N, C-alpha and C positions, 0 to 999 in steps of 0.2 A: 384175367387174374393178373399173369405176370407183367404181362403190357403195362396195364394199371400200376403195379409197382413202381416198376422204373419207372413212367411216366413221373411219379408221384415224389423216388427219390429226385431225379434230376429238378422238378420244381422246388425241392426241398432246398438241395447243392447251388441251386441258382439264387435264391432266396439267401444261403447262407452269406454265399460272395459278395451279393448286393451291399449286405451289412457292414461285412467287412471292409467292404471298399470306403463305403459312408464312413466308415470311422477313420479313415485317414486326411479325409475331406474336412473344411473347417465349416463351422457351423454353430450354432445358440444349442446352450446343454439345459438350462436351469436346474441340474442336478446338485447335490450338497458332495463335499468330498470331506472323508472323517479326520482329516486336522489340514494344517500352514504348513507349507512344503515351499521353498522358494524356489525357484526357476536359476540353475547354475549354466554358464556361458562363457567360452570361450569365441574371441574374437580370432584368434590364428594366423594374427601377424608379431609374430615373436621377431626381437632384436638380440642382445647380448645382457639383457636384463628380462627377459621373459618377455609376457606377450602385451599389447597395446593395453587393452585392459581385461580383466575377465571374472570369474569366482560368482558368489551370490548376486547374481542382479534382478533380484523381484521386486525391488524398485528403482530401478533403472527406467527412464534415464533422467536428465535434472530438465528437460525440455519436456517431460510427460507433467502436465501443471494443470489439475492439484490432481495430489493422489489421494485425499484424506480431507473429510470435513464432519464437522458438528452438527448435528441438529436439535436445537433447544427444545423444543417442539416436544422430541420423545425423547432426548437426553441419550443419543445415542450418538458413537462418533462412527461413521460408515468409510469404508476404505476400500483402495482396489490394490493389486499387487499381480505379477507374472508367478503363477506357480505352475508346480509340473503334478506327474502322477502319481510316481514313489521316487525314494531316496537314487534309484540310480538313474531313472529317466531323466530327457531331456526334452523331455513334450511340455510345447509352452502350451499354457489355460490360463486363462483370462478372469481372475477371481476377484472378486467381493466376498468381505466381513464385515461383522457389525460387531461394537463394544458396548453393555449397557453399562452406562455407568451409575446407573441404581442397585445393580445387581453386581457391579463388577465381572460381568461373565460374559465371553466372545460366545457368536456364533457358530453353526458349522459353517465353513466356506461355501459358497455358492458359483458353482461355471456360470461364468454369462456367454462366452465363446469359446468352443475349441480350438486353437489356432491350426488343426488337422495334421500334426508331426511337426509343425513350422518351432525349431528350437532356439528361437532369436528374440531376446528379450526387446527391440527395439520395436514388437509388437502390444508391448502391454498397454494397457488400459490409463486413462483418465476418467475423471468421477466429477458431478456437479448434480446440486440440487435443484429444483426448478420452484417458484412461487408456490406451488401449492403441494410440495413435498414429495414427491414423485422423482426416484434414483435415476442419473441418466450417466451409461457410462461409454465411452468414448475410445473402442478401441484402437488401436495404430494400426495403417498399413504399413508396409514399406517398399520404397519406391513407387513404380507403375505396375508393378508385379502381382506385391500382394495387396489386398483391398483395406480399408478401415469402415467401420461402423458405428452406426449410433443405436444407442438399445437406450430404452428407458424402462422401468418397475412397473408391475400394472396392478402395484398398489400404491398410495403414499409411503413412503419409511418404510418398505417391504424390501429383503433381497431375495423373497421367496421366487419369483418368478421374475422375466423381463421378457420385452418382447422387441424385435429387431426396426429400427424406425429407418434408418436406410443403408446403403454397401454403397461407398465411394472412394475417390481418389486423395487420401489426406495421412501424414504421418506429423508424428509428435503435437498429437490434440493438446491444447490449452483450453478447454472451455470455460466462460464465466459466465453467470447469471445477475443482472441488473436487474434490481428490483423496479419495476415499472416497463421495463422496456425489454426485457427477454434474454437470448443467448448472445453473447459473442465470445469468438470461435477462433482464436490465433491455431493456426496450422502449416505445416511446411509440404509444399512439391517438389518432386525433382521432376526439373525443367532438364537435366545435364549437369545440371545443377542443384544446390539445394535454395530454393528462394520461397520465402516469407509471403503468406495468403492471410485473409480471414475472412470470416461470409457472419452474417447474422439472422438471427430468428424469433420472432415474437413468440411461438410455440413450439418450437421443438423438432415441431412435425416440418412445416413449409421454409427453407431459407433461400436467405439470399444468394446469387451469382459469385462464385470464389474473387474477389478481388485480391489485386496484388498487392504488397504494404510496400517490401523492399525488394530489389533485384538488382545489385549494383555492377554498372559494368566498368572494368579496367580501362577498356578501350571501345569504340564502337561497337568492334565484334566480338568480346571476349567478355562472358559472362563472369560472374564470380558464385557467391552463395555467403548464407547467412543460418546461424543459431541464437533463438532467441529463448531469454525469461520473460514473464508477464504475470499480472496481476491487477486487479484496480479496486479503487478506493470510492465509495460511492459512483457518481456518473462519469466520474475519469477514470481511463482504463488506460493502460503504459505498458511497452515492452522497453527492454535490451535487447540489444541483439549485436553481436560482431559479426567478422567480415571475414570469407577464405577468397583471399588472391587469385584469381584465375578458377575457381572454383575449387583450388586444397585446401579438404578440410585440416590437413593436416599442418597447418601455417596460419591458420585461423589466427584472429588478431583484430585490435580497434576495440573500441566499444561507442554503438551509437545509442540513443534514445529519441522516443519519439512516445505523443499523447493524444487519446481524444477525449473531449466531452461531450459530445455528441453521438456516441452510438459509433463512429468511423465516416461519418459523412466530412469532418475535416481534421487534419493532423497535425502538432504544433513541437515546439520545443522546448524544451521547459522553462524557458524568458515567454515564448509565446509567440517565438515567430512561424510563420506558416509552412510548410511544407506541403510541395507536392506528393503524392503517391503514383506509379510506386517510386522510392527512393533509389536514385541509380547512379547518384554523384559520391565516391568516396569522400570525397573534403567537404559535404554535406555539411550545412550547418547543424544539425543532429548527431555530428561525430564530437561525445563527449571526452575519450582520451585516446591519444595516438600513441598506438604500441608496434607499429608498425617501425617506423624511426627505431624504437629502440630494437627493433629484432624480438621479439617476444610473442608469444602466444599465450589466447586469450580464452580460459573457461569460464564462464555462467554458471555460476549456481543455485542462486536464490534470488528474489527481490521481494522487499513489504516496505512500510510506511512507518513513520513515527507519527506519534500523536496527531499531529498538525497533518497530515496525510502528505509527505513530504517523502519521495523513493528512496529505500537504501537496497546497494546491489552489491552482493557477495561474488568474489572471484576470486581465481586462481592466475595465478601467469607464471610462465616458463621459460624456458630457454629453445625448447623443442619436443616433437610429438615424443621420441622413443621415452619410454621408463629409463630410470637411472639416474646415477647422480653428475653425470655427463650437463643434463638439461637442468640439476637445479641450480640454486633452490626453488622451492614452486612455492610462490607466495600466496596467502590468504589474505585478500583486499576487501575493505567495504570503502563501496562507493555509494556518497549520500549529500544530497541535496540542501544546504541547511536553510533555503528558504531565498537567499541571495547569492550562491556560488556554490561549485561543489568541492567536495573533501572527499579524499580519496587516503586512505586513511591503513599501515599495514595490520594485520592483525596477528599472523604466526607464519611457519613454515612447514611443510610436511614434503612426501618423498616422491608423489605421485600425481601426474594431470588429472586423473579421475578419481580423486578424492573429492567425494561427494558428500557438504551438510549444508543445512539449514539457518536461517537467525530469527529466531521470536526477539517478537520487540514487548514489554509488558512495563509499561510506562516509561520512566529513567532507564530502565534497564534495558540493555542489547544482551542477548546472549545466542553463541554459534555453538550449535552441536555439530560437530565433525571430528573421521576419523583424521586426527591431525599427528595422533601418535603411532609410528612406522612398523610397529610388530603389530601380530607372530609373523607375518611374512611379510621382510621389509623389501622393498623396490617392488611390490604388489600392490592392485590398487584397493584402495581403502586399508584399516589399521584399527587398531586403539580408539575407541570412542572418546572426547573431552568435550566439557566444556570450558568455552572463554568466553569474558564477558565484560564489557562495556557500562560505566555510568556516567560519561561524559559526552554521548552520544559521535562515540567511532574512535577520538581522538587516541585511547589508549585503552588496551586489552591488559588482562592478566588470565593467565589458565588456572579457574577455581574447581573443579573435581575433573576424576579421571571415571568416565561412566561406565566403561567396560576396562575389566582388567584380566591378565593373565588367560586370555582367549585362544583357542583351539585353531581360530579360524577369523581372517580379516574381516571387520566390519564396513558397511560403507552405503551410500546413497542415503541418508539421513534426510526424512521427508515431515515436513513440518504439516500437522495440520490446521484447515481453515477455521478459523473461530478456535483453534481447543481449547479444552478446558482438563483438568489433570483429573485420572494419571495419562489418559492419551493423549499426550500433546505433540509428540513426534514419535514416527516408527522407521524400521530401516530392516536390514537382512544380512546375514554373513554368507561365508563360503573361503572358500580355500583357493586365491587367486593362481596359485602354481598344481592343481592337479582336481579333475570334478570330485565335488565332496557334495555332501548334504549340505542344506540351506535354511538356517531358523529363520522365522519372523521375531522383534521386540519391537517393544514401546518402552515409553520414556516419559517422567513430569519431570517437571521445572526442578528440582531437588536431585534428580540425579538415579532415581528410583528407576531398575528396569525389572518388567515381565517381558517372561518369554511364550508368544503363542503356543498352546499344543500341539505338538510336530503330529501325533493320533490323540483320536476323540474318540472315544463310547458312546457321549451324551449326545444331544441337539444342543445346547450349551454348555460350557464350561469353564471354568477359573483358570485364569492363565496364570504363570508360576512366576513370582518372586524371585530372583534371582540376585538385586541387589537392593 
């Protein structure tokens, strides 16, 4: 009997250790969490004025697109973000939530993928809906060491449970679903540098080979790299991307533009000049803005369209990668194709390269929602959020409202909802870039009203708290 007891104890101990070990591995979860808690992160690249970027980064990066989408069939907004386990933790959970526009309530968020101890929001998810209403979550990998994953909801318009579809190598997922054609997925591969790729699928389960879109070579044997933002207007799929000379992301510069109207078979400039891919020439006809000659960095934020389908790109420029006044001012700029030519106009300035916001076009009214006010943590990424508005196609802008005021922590990475309807038009997170802090998530409407998502939830669905 004593031997049997010892054997059972040993087996129980092994099972316990295996369970504990598994909790530190990546995997799907399909469990809910009792509140919306954003991930906090520091890059640990410090200079005189603090870290290169840090703070509440639940809605990071600008190259995870989109992060929220409205479904009129069920009158709900679905949104993803990088969450965590509690206010002291930095354990990344790839989360999804939903807002019911009829009841005005949010669901408890669901863990789609547990990153197994990773604390890096570069692994944050993106979201898309397919033609049947299934919710797709694309979980970003990082380099070649951390894999990316595609998940599909088990039921249409539901976030209760997800099934893993693929495990593969991709970073910065940008999935789009084009009616009648299927998925078009922009992403990045690390090949010693960051090069741009895409893949397509009619059903989300069977995918094409990865096709390289851009990998500029400064010379025959030196590769560069890119970051991009993308969108689609009907069958027209577009991307704006910058250039990393010799692969150096701290020197990112220039702006290029490409579009396709046949699902990636052929690519062209805005004026219809054919471009062979992968694009490799730094002086290609795809070049829209030459910033290397001005010795300026380019940080891409968002891309959308006017009512005629002409693209509009929001971006920042600066004199260098380190935070602080020596590389200011950071200029927020609006690059717009009028239908005949590119126009590029100044919107405003702010104090950090990694201030990030989104542009919402509502008829003749263009509204930038972004952390352009530099307090409370000056020279840190993010700040107080303001609304800047143009009613003359980006020629001139004026600040019309301070969306947040007298905050304890900087707000950042304001993300536009695809096909958004009030009151959930955009959402973001906060956090102190100078020290580890809690991170709340918020959403807002056209008038600048703000709701805070519940940090702790007792019920399966609860009302967000309106703070403005």
